[in-house]
C-alpha positions as CSV (number, residue, x, y, z in Angstrom):
1,X,-16.5,-7.7,14.9
2,X,-16.9,-11.2,13.6
3,X,-14.6,-12.4,10.8
4,X,-17.1,-11.6,8.0
5,X,-17.3,-8.0,9.2
6,X,-13.5,-7.8,9.4
7,X,-13.1,-8.9,5.9
8,X,-15.8,-6.6,4.6
9,X,-14.2,-3.6,6.4
10,X,-10.7,-4.4,5.1
11,X,-12.0,-4.9,1.5
12,X,-13.8,-1.5,1.5
13,X,-10.6,0.3,2.7
14,X,-8.2,-1.5,0.3
15,X,-7.5,0.3,-3.0
16,X,-5.6,-0.4,-6.2
17,X,-2.9,2.1,-6.9
18,X,-3.1,2.8,-10.6
19,X,-1.9,4.8,-13.6
20,X,-4.6,5.9,-15.9
21,X,-4.3,4.7,-19.5
22,X,-5.3,6.4,-22.8
23,X,-8.7,5.7,-24.3
24,X,-7.4,3.1,-26.8
25,X,-5.8,0.9,-24.1
26,X,-7.3,-2.5,-23.2
27,X,-7.9,-1.5,-19.6
28,X,-8.9,2.0,-18.4
29,X,-6.0,1.9,-15.9
30,X,-2.9,-0.2,-15.1
31,X,-2.8,-1.6,-11.5
32,X,0.7,-1.0,-10.1
33,X,0.1,-2.3,-6.6
34,X,-2.2,-2.1,-3.6
35,X,-2.8,0.3,-0.8
36,X,-5.2,1.0,2.1
37,X,-6.8,4.0,3.7
38,X,-5.9,4.9,7.3
39,X,-8.2,7.8,8.0
40,X,-11.5,9.2,6.7
41,X,-9.7,12.2,5.1
42,X,-8.1,9.9,2.5
43,X,-4.5,9.1,3.5
44,X,-3.5,6.0,1.6
45,X,-0.5,3.8,2.7
46,X,1.4,1.8,0.1
47,X,4.9,0.7,-0.6
48,X,7.6,3.1,-1.8
49,X,8.4,0.9,-4.8
50,X,4.8,1.1,-5.9
51,X,4.9,4.9,-5.9
52,X,8.3,4.8,-7.6
53,X,6.8,2.9,-10.5
54,X,5.1,6.1,-11.5
55,X,8.3,8.1,-11.6
56,X,11.2,8.2,-14.1
57,X,13.8,7.8,-11.3
58,X,13.7,6.0,-8.0
59,X,14.0,8.0,-4.8
60,X,17.5,6.7,-4.3
61,X,18.5,8.0,-7.8
62,X,16.9,11.3,-7.0
63,X,18.7,11.7,-3.7
64,X,22.0,11.0,-5.4
65,X,21.4,14.2,-7.5
66,X,20.5,16.5,-4.6
67,X,22.4,19.7,-4.5
68,X,24.3,20.5,-1.3
69,X,22.7,24.0,-1.3
70,X,19.8,24.6,1.0
71,X,16.9,27.1,0.7
72,X,15.9,29.7,3.2
73,X,14.3,27.1,5.4
74,X,17.4,24.9,5.5
75,X,15.8,22.2,3.2
76,X,17.6,20.6,0.4
77,X,15.2,20.2,-2.5
78,X,15.2,17.3,-4.9
79,X,15.5,18.1,-8.6
80,X,12.3,18.2,-10.6
81,X,11.4,14.9,-12.3
82,X,8.8,13.5,-14.7
83,X,6.1,11.5,-12.9
84,X,2.6,10.1,-13.7
85,X,-0.1,11.2,-11.3
86,X,-1.3,8.2,-9.3
87,X,-4.9,7.4,-8.5
88,X,-6.3,5.2,-5.6
89,X,-9.2,3.1,-6.9
90,X,-12.0,2.1,-4.5
91,X,-14.3,-0.8,-5.4
92,X,-17.7,-0.2,-3.8
93,X,-20.4,-2.8,-3.4
94,X,-22.7,-1.3,-0.8
95,X,-24.2,1.3,-3.0
96,X,-26.2,-1.3,-5.0
97,X,-26.9,-5.0,-5.0
98,X,-26.8,-5.1,-8.8
99,X,-23.6,-3.1,-9.5
100,X,-20.0,-2.8,-8.6
101,X,-18.9,0.9,-8.5
102,X,-15.3,1.6,-9.3
103,X,-14.2,5.1,-8.0
104,X,-10.8,6.5,-8.9
105,X,-9.5,9.2,-6.6
106,X,-6.6,11.4,-7.7
107,X,-3.5,11.8,-5.4
108,X,-2.7,15.3,-4.4
109,X,0.7,14.4,-2.8
110,X,2.9,11.5,-2.1
111,X,5.4,11.1,0.7
112,X,8.0,8.3,1.0
113,X,10.4,6.9,3.6
114,X,14.0,6.3,2.6
115,X,14.8,3.7,5.2
116,X,11.6,1.6,4.7
117,X,9.7,0.5,1.6
118,X,6.8,2.7,2.6
119,X,4.9,5.6,1.1
120,X,1.7,7.5,1.8
121,X,-0.6,9.4,-0.5
122,X,-3.1,12.1,0.2
123,X,-6.1,11.8,-2.2
124,X,-8.7,14.4,-3.2
125,X,-12.1,14.4,-1.6
126,X,-14.8,12.7,-3.6
127,X,-18.6,13.2,-3.5
128,X,-19.1,9.4,-3.3
129,X,-17.5,9.5,0.1
130,X,-19.0,12.7,1.4
131,X,-19.1,11.2,5.0
132,X,-15.4,10.2,4.8
133,X,-13.4,7.4,3.2
134,X,-13.5,3.9,4.6
135,X,-10.4,3.3,6.6
136,X,-8.6,0.8,8.8
137,X,-7.5,1.2,12.4
138,X,-3.9,0.6,13.4
139,X,-3.1,-2.4,15.7
140,X,-1.1,-1.8,18.9
141,X,2.3,-3.3,18.4
142,X,2.2,-4.8,21.9
143,X,-0.8,-6.9,20.8
144,X,1.3,-8.8,18.2
145,X,3.0,-12.1,18.6
146,X,4.5,-14.7,16.4
147,X,2.0,-17.3,15.4
148,X,-0.9,-14.8,15.3
149,X,-3.4,-15.4,12.5
150,X,-3.3,-12.6,9.9
151,X,-4.5,-11.7,6.4
152,X,-3.7,-9.5,3.6
153,X,-5.9,-7.9,0.8
154,X,-4.8,-6.6,-2.5
155,X,-4.6,-7.1,-6.3
156,X,-2.3,-10.0,-7.1
157,X,-1.0,-9.9,-10.7
158,X,-2.8,-6.6,-11.2
159,X,-4.8,-6.4,-14.5
160,X,-3.5,-9.9,-15.4
161,X,-5.7,-11.6,-12.9
162,X,-8.8,-10.1,-14.4
163,X,-7.6,-11.2,-17.9
164,X,-7.1,-14.8,-16.6
165,X,-10.0,-15.3,-14.1
166,X,-12.3,-12.3,-14.5
167,X,-11.5,-11.2,-10.9
168,X,-12.3,-7.5,-10.6
169,X,-12.0,-6.4,-7.0
170,X,-9.3,-7.2,-4.4
171,X,-8.4,-10.7,-3.2
172,X,-7.7,-12.1,0.3
173,X,-5.0,-14.5,1.5
174,X,-4.5,-15.6,5.1
175,X,-1.6,-17.0,7.2
176,X,0.3,-16.3,10.3
177,X,3.1,-14.1,11.6
178,X,6.1,-16.4,11.2
179,X,8.7,-14.1,12.7
180,X,9.0,-10.5,14.0
181,X,12.1,-9.0,12.4
182,X,14.8,-8.8,13.9
183,X,13.4,-10.8,16.9
184,X,10.2,-11.3,18.9
185,X,9.8,-8.8,21.7
186,X,12.1,-6.2,20.3
187,X,11.0,-2.6,20.9
188,X,8.5,-1.0,18.4
189,X,11.0,1.5,17.2
190,X,13.5,-1.2,16.2
191,X,11.0,-3.4,14.3
192,X,12.2,-3.8,10.7
193,X,9.4,-6.0,9.4
194,X,7.4,-9.2,9.7
195,X,8.0,-12.5,8.1
196,X,4.7,-14.0,7.0
197,X,3.5,-17.4,6.2
198,X,1.1,-16.6,3.3
199,X,0.9,-16.5,-0.5
200,X,1.5,-13.2,-2.2
201,X,2.8,-12.0,-5.6
202,X,3.3,-9.0,-7.8
203,X,0.4,-6.5,-7.3
204,X,-0.1,-7.4,-3.6
205,X,2.7,-4.9,-2.7
206,X,1.3,-2.1,-0.5
207,X,-1.7,-4.0,0.7
208,X,-2.7,-4.1,4.4
209,X,-1.5,-6.9,6.6
210,X,-4.1,-7.2,9.4
211,X,-5.0,-9.2,12.5
212,X,-7.8,-11.7,12.0
213,X,-8.8,-11.2,15.6
214,X,-9.2,-7.4,15.7
215,X,-9.3,-6.4,12.0
216,X,-6.6,-3.8,12.7
217,X,-3.6,-3.3,10.4
218,X,0.0,-3.5,11.5
219,X,1.9,-4.2,8.3
220,X,2.2,-3.3,4.6
221,X,2.8,-6.2,2.3
222,X,6.2,-5.6,0.8
223,X,7.1,-8.6,-1.3
224,X,8.0,-12.3,-1.5
225,X,11.3,-14.1,-0.9
226,X,13.5,-15.4,-3.7
227,X,15.0,-18.9,-3.8
228,X,18.8,-19.0,-4.5
229,X,17.8,-19.9,-8.1
230,X,16.0,-16.6,-8.4
231,X,12.4,-18.1,-8.4
232,X,9.9,-16.5,-6.0
233,X,9.1,-18.9,-3.1
234,X,5.4,-19.3,-2.3
235,X,4.2,-19.2,1.2
236,X,6.9,-16.8,2.5
237,X,6.4,-13.0,2.4
238,X,7.6,-9.9,4.1
239,X,5.6,-7.0,5.5
240,X,7.0,-3.6,6.4
241,X,5.7,-2.2,9.8
242,X,3.1,0.4,9.2
243,X,4.1,2.5,12.2
244,X,7.1,4.5,10.7
245,X,5.1,5.9,7.8
246,X,2.4,7.4,10.1
247,X,4.7,9.7,12.2
248,X,8.0,10.3,10.4
249,X,9.3,13.2,8.4
250,X,9.5,12.3,4.7
251,X,10.2,13.6,1.3
252,X,6.9,14.7,-0.4
253,X,6.2,15.3,-4.0
254,X,3.0,16.7,-5.4
255,X,0.9,16.3,-8.5
256,X,2.5,19.5,-9.7
257,X,5.9,17.9,-9.9
258,X,7.1,17.3,-13.4
């Protein structure tokens, strides 16, 4: 793929993670963060803190309330909580040259890691994607090196960017892998993240971090870095590795949770 094809594919697979608003609101939904699809069946990767924005308590707070008692399967259940059902919103341009189609897809379940800022959602099937959802392939960890050119896609500032600039769909920024955390060449299972040289802000969280060479994703944009004064530094960001969320056992909550 050439670079234009890579950007097109990434943009089609990138979603806004949203909460639906009532009919009197200024916007039909509130963008809480970004995400991306990793298979045609509709599995959406995002950050745990994006998913937690839909819940009355963080996962850490919920775990602190877990009863020591286990059910017949040996599993300790989290107490029920109130949560807003998330939607993944796709922005589709290839259906028409004249129109942008905005397609919200409801999440059926959400699973989260406790040791990484990672979550994954399973969304309902949608007739607009009868052949499968657009998705991104995963980059082999062994192909990554510090200094590699990379990009991210997402929704910086959420609804506020639309209010300021009129930007509707996702936005790109590019940079390089500044550092592999904790060190370059460490085994895949010990990777804790990637320091990136690129600009990102609130709303970018959960977006894909991908290679500009292959178009494959290896990271999940997690957040920026704060100066000692508390201000967010531009040009330095962190990504979580995508690999742990694709294979690990996690706590799952469904749209039936209260």
